[in-house]
Structures are given as structure tokens and as C-alpha cells.
N, C-alpha and C positions, 0 to 999 in steps of 0.2 A: 289788533291794530291792522288796518287795511292799508296796503301800499299800492301805489300805481304799478301797473305791469311794466316790466322791463322789455322795451320793444326789440332789443337785440336778441332776446330769447325766441322771438318769432322766426328767426332765421337760423336757429340751431335745431337740427333734427332730434326728435324724441324717440327713444326706443319703445316700441309697442309690442314687440314679440321677441322671440329668440334671435332672429336675424333680420328683423324689419325695423326701419326707422322712417319716420314721417315728420314733415314740418308741421308745427302746431297750427299755422294758419290754413292748412289744407284739411284739417279735421273739422267736421260738422258736429258730430256727437259720438258718444260712447254708450253702448247699451250692454248691460250685464246679462249673461246667460249662465247661471251657476258659476263655475270657475273659468268660464270663457268670456271674452269681450268681443262684441261686434263693433268695429271702428268704421264709421260712415265718413267717406271723404267727399270733398267739394266737387270732384269730377263725376260723382255718381256711383263710384265703386265702393265695395264693402270688403273689409278684411276681418277674418276671424282670427283672434289671438288667444293663445292659451294662458296669457297673463291676466290676472284678475283686474277688474275695473278700478278698484281702490289703488292698486300699484301704479297703473297708468295715470290715474288722477294725481297722485303724488308727483309723478314725473312732469306733469303739465302745470304744476304749481307756479304761480307768477305770471301765467298767461291769462287770457280772458275766459276761463272755463269755470262753470258753476254746476253743481249737482242739484238738479231740480226735483228729483224724486229718488227713491231707493235704487232704481236700476238705470238711471239716465244722467249723463253728464253732457252738457251742451257747450258749444263755443258761442259766447254771447255776441261775437262779431257778425254772425250769420243770422241773427234774429230779424225777421221781417216785421212781425206784429206781436205785441204783448197784450194778452187779455188777463182777466182775473184768474182763470183756471187753466188756460192753454197758451202755448207759444206757437208761432209759426216759424219754421226754419226753412230757408230756401236751399234746396239741394243743388240743382242746376237750373239754368234759365228756362229749359224746356219742360222740366218736371213740375208737378204740383208741389206746393209747400208741404212739409211734414208737420203734423200737429203733435205737440209734446205736452203732456199734462204736468202741471206744477203741483207739488205736494202742498197741502194746506199749511203745514208747518214751515215750509221753506219759502212761502210767498213773500213775507216781509223781508227776510234776508236777501232774497233775490232782487226785490225792488231797490233795496239799499245798495246792493252790489252794482246793479246796472246804473244807478244814479251817480255812483262814484266814478264809474268808467266813462260816463258821457261828458 
């Protein structure tokens, strides 16, 4: 059962590491690197966390985050363009958009998730 996101959760910082908290609306995406996670932020910076991506993904539950492939979780609020195989995410206004591949298995659930959130 899919519920609509609780917008009050956007203003509560989420713990992404041992001593680091970030607001969910500032996170663009999470990229897994074995037992580490690269957290890409809206301002263009990147944080390396020793917490696994699955743990951070559970902490972000209820917000607009979706796992598009095995190693990437994206914030659906920052998507510019959706294709059949790729997504474009805007990092900052001056940078080029980042292309993220969608897993074949997760294409239909992703489209259903984004339609529910629009």
C-alpha cells in the first residue's frame, strides 16, 4: 500500500553517518560503494558515509526517494526528464544534469511511484 509522503518529514534532518544529519530535500541521490554510500547534495557537494545505502534508504522512507537500480536511490523531486532507460537529475543550476540508469525490473514500479506523487 502506497501512502502519500508526509511533508513535515522534509523538514526533519535524517542521520546519514555517525555525526552527520542532512535535510531530505537537500539530497539528490545516494550511490552505493560496497559498505559506503556517496550522498550527493543539491548544492553540488558530496558526502562519503560509512553507513550502507540500505540503512539510509530506510531512514528516508516516507519521503520521495526511489531505488532505481541496485546501487542508486534518487530523490524524485529533482528529476528533470524521464526516459525509458534513463533519468536526468539536476544537481545545480550551472552543472550539467546527471544521467541515471533505471533497472529494467524497476521501470514499471518507478512509473507507478512517480504517477502517485504527481
